[in-house]
N, C-alpha and C positions, 0 to 999 in steps of 0.2 A: 220752774216747770222743766220738763224733760222732753227732748226730741230724739228720735231715732232716724238715722240716715242710712238707707238700705245699701248704698255704695258710696265710696269716697267722692267728694266734690272738691272743686278748687277752694283754697283756704279762705278767700274773702267771704264766701258764704258761711263757712263755719265761724269765722271771726264775728260776723254780723250777729249770728245767733248767740254766741257767748257774750258779746257786748250787751245784748238785750236781757241777759240774766238766765239764759238756758243752760242746763246741763246737757251736753251733746254726746250721744253714743253713736258710733259708726261701725258698720260692717266693713272691716278692713280687707276682707277677701275680695278677689276680682270676680268671683262667681256670684250669680244671682242666688239669693236665698230661696230655698223651697218654701212654699206657702206655710207649712207648719212651723218652720223656723222663724219666718217673718212674723207670724201671729205671736209666737212666744216672745220675740224681741220687742213687740209693741205692748206687751201686757203692763209694763211698769213705766210707760212714757205717756205724755199727753198729746204729742204730735208725731206724724210720720212724714219725713221728706223722702219721697219715693223716686229712686233713680232707675231709669230703664222701663221696659215694657212688661214687667212682671204683673200677672193678673191680680187685680183686687176685686174679687167677686163677692156675692152675697154672703158666702161662708166667712170670708175675711171680715166683712163689716159686722156681721153678727158676733164674731169672736172678739172684735175690737171696737165695740160700740161706745166704749168710754172715750175714744179719741176725740179731741177737740178740733182736729183738722188734718187734712192730708194735702201736702203740696207736691205736685208732680214736676219733674224737670223735663217736660215735653210739651209740645203744642197739642198733639193728639191725646185723646183720653178714651179711645175705644176699648182699652184694656181694663177699664174701671166700670163697675156697676154703679152708675150714678143714682139710680132709683134706690138701691140698697143704702147708699151713703146718705141720701136725703131722708129716708125713713128713720135712720138713727141720728139725724140732726148733725151730720158730719159734713162741713164744707170741703170741697175739693177744688184746688186751683191748678192752673197750667202756666206755661211760659210762652205766650204768644209774642209775635213781632220781633223779638231779639234775634231769632235765627233765620229770618227771611233771606237776607243776602248770602249768608253762609250756605244755606241749602240750595239756593239758586246757583251759586258757584259750582256745586257738585253736579247739578243737572247740566250745566254748561260744559263742565269737564267730561261728563259721560257722553254728551252729544259729540264733542270733538274726538274723544277717545275712540268711540265706535265708528265714527265716519272715516277715520284714518286707520282703523284696526291697530291703533297704537299699542294697546296693552298686549295684544297677541304678538305683535312684532317685537316688542321689548322682551317678552318671555322667550322668543326665539334666540335672542342674543344670550340670555341667561342660560338657556339649555344647550348652547353650542350648535344651534341649527342655522346660524347665519353663515351661509356659504359664499355666494358671489352676488354681484348686482343682478337683480332680476327686473326686467323691463315690463313684464305683463302679469306677474304673479301677485296675488293677494293685494290688489289695488283697492284703495279707499274711494271715497266719494266726496265731492265738495258740498258744503252747505251754504255757500255764498249765494245770496239772493233767493233762497228757497223759502218754503212756507213752514213756519213753526206753528203747530197746533197745540193749544194748551187746554187740558181738561182740568178745570178748577182754577180760574184766573183770579186769585186773591193776591196777597202781598208777595208770596214766594213766586208765583207765576208771573206777576208784573215785573219783579226784579229780573227774572230770567228773560222776559220779553225785551226789556230795556237793553240788556247786555247783547242779546242776539241781534237786535235791530241796529245797535250802534256799531258792533264789530263786523257783522256779516250782512247787513242790509236785508235781514229776513222779514218777510211778510208775516204778520201775526193774525191768526184766527183763534177763536176760543169757543168753548162750550161750558156754560154754567147753568145752574137752575134759574138764574135771572141775570139780566145784562149788567155788566160792569161799565157804567158810563164813563167813569173817571179813567179807566184803562183804555177805553176806546179813544178818549181825547189824548192821553199821554203817549200812546204808542201806535195810534191809528189801528187799533185792533178791531177785527170784524167778528161779530157774533154769528155763529152758525149752529145748526142742529147737530145732534150726535153723529148722524150718518155722514153729514158733510165734513165734520171733523175727521172722521175716519178716512174718507175718500180723497180729501184735499191735502192732508198734512204730509210733508216730506219728513218732518220730525214731529212726533207726538209725545208731549211731555205731561206726565200726570202729577197734579198738585192738589188733589181733593182730599177731604176727610174720608175715612173708612166708615161707611154706614151700610145698612141693609140694601140701600139702593145702589151703592157703588161697589159692593163686594163682588168680585169676579166680573166686573163690567167689561173688562178686556179679556175676552174668551175666544174660543175658536171662531165664532161668527164674526166678532169684531175684527180679529186679525185677517180674516178672509176679505173683509171690506177695505182693508188698508192697501196702499200701493205696495207693489213688490219691491220697490226701491226705498220704502219707508224705514225710519229708525224709531223704535219705541223706547221711551225713557220713563222710569218710575223712581221717584225719590220720596213718595208719600207713604204708602203702606203696601206690604207684599200681597195682601189678600185682594187688592184691587185688580191685579191681573191673575189669571189662572196659569200657573207655572207650567203644567204639562202641555196645555194648549200653546203657550209661548214657545216651548221647546219644539213642538211639532211645526209651528209656523216658521220658525227659523230653519229647521232641518229641511223643510220642503220648499223653502224659498218664497213663502207667501209674504214675508217681510224681509228686509235686507239685514237689519241688525237690531240689537237691544242693549241698553245700558241700565243697570239696576243698582240702586243703593239700598233697596229693601227686597226681601225675599219671603217665601212662604214654604217651609217655616224658616225662622231665624234661630241660630245661624244655619246657613246653607251647608248641606253635606258635601264633603270634598270630592265625592264621585258624581256630583251633579253634571249632566251633559253640557250645561251652559258654560261651565268653566273650561271646557275643551274646544269651544267654537271660536273661530277666528273673528267672527263678526259680533262678539259680545264683550262686555266689560261689567264685572260685578264688584261692587265695593261693600264692605262690612258695616253698612248703616252709619256713615260718617258725615251725614248732612250738616250737623251742627258742630263737628269736631274741630273747632279752632279754640285756642286758649281764650281768646277774647269772648267768643260766643258762649262757651261753656261757663265761663266766669259770670257773665251776665245772667245766664239761666239759673245758676246757683244762687246769685243774689236775689233774683226775682222770686225764686221759691222760698228763700229765707225771709224775705220781706213779707210774703203772704202769711207765713207762720207768725212772724212778729206782730202783724196787724191783728191776727186772730187772738193772740195772747193778750193784746192790749184792749180787747173787747170790741174791735172794729171788724167790719166785713173784710174778707180777703179781697184785695183789689182785682185779682184775676180769677175769681170764683167761676166755675163752669156749671155747677148745679145751683143756679141762682134761687131756685124755689126753696132751698134749705133755709134761707133767711125769711122768706114769707111764712114758712112753717113755724119758725121760732116766734 
């Protein structure tokens, strides 16, 4: 059998596929393939291992309905038309759990970076703008003992909560569709409604999936409800916050700062006002970008494909109804 990998992955994932008897074809370019090129590349293969957030829509699955499976190298699957995949009997898998700590590290790093304006101050050194010691200019703010609000307290949010509580004795509040009793026990987290999350958080970190309910949940009205001293952090999906509203909230002082690992669109344009603000920090979607995590993700994706090749269900299948259909 043959598998196409849409971008290069760490070698253990490739080796696992080859050891299982696959012929492996890889897009060696660093650029995302346009959909017509991806469809063409999939015509002569049995499986797709899809790297990144390139859209797999109904047109893709109609053109590639011969595929026996699609393995994603991401937790999120909002870029995939699961109904279309299921209609054509194509199981789709993701890579949950393995990137929780790595992504939480980035949220923690953004929180610290923004609170001390560290990225902006470092760029002053690079740009030759470090003049003399200033006692009152561009001061940061402490997060010690403050309240961390988490929107979507799952595995990643819990990992962040543990770090923040252990290092800075932060109080943890959260808002989910339903209570997370285990997290309440582990980090003494308090469940609050969405309005309380907005009004009580000193740092508000987003860790939810992108759905119709969460798209642009953090908009002008939400930012107005937050503390003027609050820091907004998003490492989930760019469309969960409304970027123009965020720019306005930061520019007018409705909130104090923002740290983003995800933007809308991605990649962010270099003339975006957020990149010039002293109270922001933007990363290029590096939540899972450690060698260890990306290797685990590649192996998990490969093992899902190997399972399907061997006639078994993909262990991390997200469109579970595809097997009921079969």
